[in-house]
Every structure is written in C-alpha cells, then in structure tokens.
N, C-alpha and C positions, 0 to 999 in steps of 0.2 A: 504493500500500500504507500501511495506517495506522502511524503511530508506534510503536504498541503491537504489532504484528505483525512488525516488523523486528527479526531476531535481533541480539542484541549493544547494542541500543538501552537507553538509561537508564530510559525510559518502561516502566512496567509496566502489565499490565492486571488491575485491582483485582477484576475480576469472577471471575477464575480461580481456581479451587479449590486450585491448587498454590501460589498467592501467598498465599491465606488459611492454608495451611498453614505457609507460609513466617512469616507473622505470628505465628501461634498458637505455633511454635516459639521466636519471640524472645520473646513475652509469657511463656512459660513460663520460659525460661532468667531474664529479668528477675525473675521472681517468685523464683526460686530465690536468685539474687543479694542480692534484697532481705531474704529470710528468714535468709540468713546474716548480712548485717548486722545486722538486729534482733537476732539471738542474741548476736552480739559486743558490741553496745551493752549488751543488757541484762546481760551477764556484767561488762562494765566498770564500770554503774553499780552492782550489785551489789558488785562489790569496792571500789570507792571508800568505798561506804556502811560497808562492814566496817572498811576502814581509818579512817575518820572515827570509828567507835564504839570502837575500839581507842585512837585518839588520846585521846578524851575519858576513856576509862577510866584512861589513864595519868597523864593530868592530875587527876584526882580522886584518884588513888592518891598522887599527889606532895601535893595540897594537904592529904589527911589525914596525911600524914607530917610535913608541915611545921607542924602545928598544936600 
C-alpha cells in the first residue's frame, strides 16, 4: 500500500480535491489575517502622522509665543 493511502500517515495525496480544499481554506485564512494586519498597520501609521502634525503645531505655537 502506498504511503499516501495509509490512514494516519503524515504524507498526503496532493492530487486529492479534499486536500486542495484544505489548502484553499488555509489560504483564505491567511489572506484574512494579512488584511487585518494591513488595516492595523495603516491605522497605526495614520495615528503616528497625526501625532507628528500635532507636535509640529505645538512647537510652532511655542516659537510664535516666544518671539
């Protein structure tokens, strides 16, 4: 009996539709995780940029006050 036909064996038959379904499920799961990470990173970058603009505004205000 071939290794891919034995139950419980770690070798899988990659020609099997069930296996491709497993691969597709994992791929979709990874895409969802990547999308969440990209959203989180984008929000973080926008927050950092907004904080930077606020700091520059405060510094310019202080410079104007000290003139």
